N, C-alpha and C positions, 0 to 999 in steps of 0.2 A: 470137571463135570459141571454141566449146567443143570441146576435144579429149580430155579425160580425164573418166572417170566413176568415182566412188567409190560403191559400193553398200553400203547396210546390208543384211545378210542377213535378220535376224529382223524380220518385219513388212513387208518389201519384196519380197525374193526368196523367202523361206520363211515358212510360216504358223506363227509362234510361238504364236498364239492357240490353234491346234489342239493344239499340244503342251501348253499350259497346261491346256486342258480335259481332255485325256486324263490328265494328271498328277493333277489335283484329283479326278477321278471314279474313278480306278483304282489310284492308289498306295495300298498297304495302310495307310499312316499317315493319309492324308487321305480315303480313300473313305468311312469312317464319317461324316465331317462333310459331304462334298460329293458323294457318289456319286449323289445324287438330282437335282442341279441340271441345268438346261437350258442350251443354248448361250447364249441371250440373258441368262442370269443372271451371266455372267462378270464384268461390271462391278460387280455387287452384291457379289461376293466379293472382287474386286480393284479397289477404287475408283480411277478414273483420276485421278492427281494433275496439277495444272497444270504441274508441272515436266516430267513424262514425256509427257503427251498421248496415251498409249497404255497398254495393259495391261502391268503388271509385277507379278511375284510379290512384290517388295519392298514394294508398297503395301498388302498385307494389314495390317489394323489391329493385329494382335497376333502373327501368325506369319510375317510377311514375310521376315525374315532367315533363319529356319530353313527356310522353304519354298524360298527361293532356293538355299540350300546343298543341301537334299535333292534338288531338281530337277537341279542341276548335277552331282551325284554319283550319279545314277540313269540309267545309259546308255540303258536301254530307253525311258525317257520323254524324256530330254534330246535324243536323236537322232530322235525321232518327230515331225518337223516337215517335212511335204512342201513341195516347191516350189510356188509359186502357178502356175496355168495361164499358159503363154506366157513364163515366166521365161527358160528356156533359149533359146527362139526370139528373145526380145528381146536377150539378151546376144550371140547370134550375129549378129543384125542390126547391132548397133553395132560389132562386131568387123569385119564386112565393110565397114563404112563408114570404118574406119580409126581408131576410138577406142581409147585405152588404158583398160583397165578393171581395177578393184581391188575387193576387199572388205576391210573392217576389222572385227576382232572382239576384244574383251577377254574373258578367260575365266580360270577357275581352273586349267586344265590346258592349256597351249598346244599341246603335241604331240597330245593327244587331240582337241582342237577342230579343229586343222588337218587331222588325218586324217578327221574327220567331214565337214568342209566340202569337202575334196578328193573324198570319196566322193559327197556330196550333189550336188556340182557337177561330176561327172566328165565330163559331156558338153561342158563348156567349159573344163576344166582346162588345156588346151593353150595358152590365151591369157589366161585370167583369173588375175590375181595375187592370192593369198590371204595376207593379213597378220594375224597374231594376236599379242596381247600379254598378259602375265600381269596379272591384277588387282593393283593396288597398285604397279605399277612406276613409274607417273607420279603425282605428287603433286596429283591433281585428282580430282574426283568422276567425271569421264569422261575416258578416255584419248584420245578422238577428236582433240582439238586437237594433242597431241603426236604421235600416230600420223600425222596428216595432214602435219605439218611434216617428220617423219622420211621419209615417202614422197616428199614433194616433193624433198627433197635426194637421196635414194637413187636415184630414177628420173628426176631432172632434169626435173621438171614445173613449170609455171607455175601458181600459184594462180588467176590470173585466167582461165585456160583450163580450169578444173576445176569440176565440180559434185559435190556430195554429195547423194545421194538417200536420204532417211531419214524414218522416220515419227515419231521421237521429238523432242520440242520442244527439249530441252537440246542436242541435236546440231546444231540449226540455228545456235545460238550458236557452236558449235565451228567450223563452216564459216566463219562471218563473221569470227571471230577470226583465222583464218589467211589471209583474203583470198580464199577460194573462194566459189562461189555455192551456197547451199542450195536444195534443191527438196524440198518436203514431200510425202511419199507418204501418202495417206489409206487406211490399211488398216481392217479391222473395228475398231470401237470407238474410233477416234481422235477426239480432241476438237479444237476450233478453236484456232488460233494466238492467242497473246497480242497485245495491241494494237501493241506495238513490232515485231512480226514480220509484220504483216498484209500487207506488200508482197511477202513471199516467195511464189513461185508454188507452187500445190498441184496435184497430179495424183491421179486416182483409179484409173488403170490404166496399163499400159505403152503403150497406143496414144496416150494423152494426153501421156505423156512424150516419145515419139518426135516428136509434133507440136511440142511445146514447143521441143525442141532444134533441130529443123529451122527453126522460125520465128526462133530466136535466131541461128542460123548463116547464115540468108539475109537477115538484117536486118529481118525483119518484126516482131520483138519484141525489146525490150531488158530484160535482167534488172535489177531495181531495186537489188539489192544487189551 
């Protein structure tokens, strides 16, 4: 039985690609370079790497690190990432079904990010647990593995009863490492999973996710990992 859901915010609940497009086309530093691009040009500017499987500022061939820092330290652009349609409705649906729900986020400024997420997700803040961690606190490229383990201990959760819904490929490995079940969310511009992850279920919208979890919990489907 799946009882716990860990949500990735960016790319699953909120449209990070929208924030990236607005940043590239309107930030004073990058508008001269990219003010003319169209939405469909985003992967040309930010080539999707096999490791991420989704858009990341870090993947820009020459300016990635600086872009990421500028974005994270530009509140008007950083916080301009609207929730996807039906995100709040879906979180409320699972809450009413009795699921425990969490978000995990690594950031440059924990307090600022937590305030932003609390505001963004204010309609579900009474039951959604928001966890943030400082970049670099854990000695890994991604902090998801350690954050999941920490939350399992802190909230007395069983990994085998937990799914991580995430669009980025490296976080699928994080879920597997801690014994949880990864579910890949296909947002805009995501690429296919690598061969060793092909058995991970993928969903394209919240309706498909609801159906997947219902099928698992009623015994109609078994998660391969």
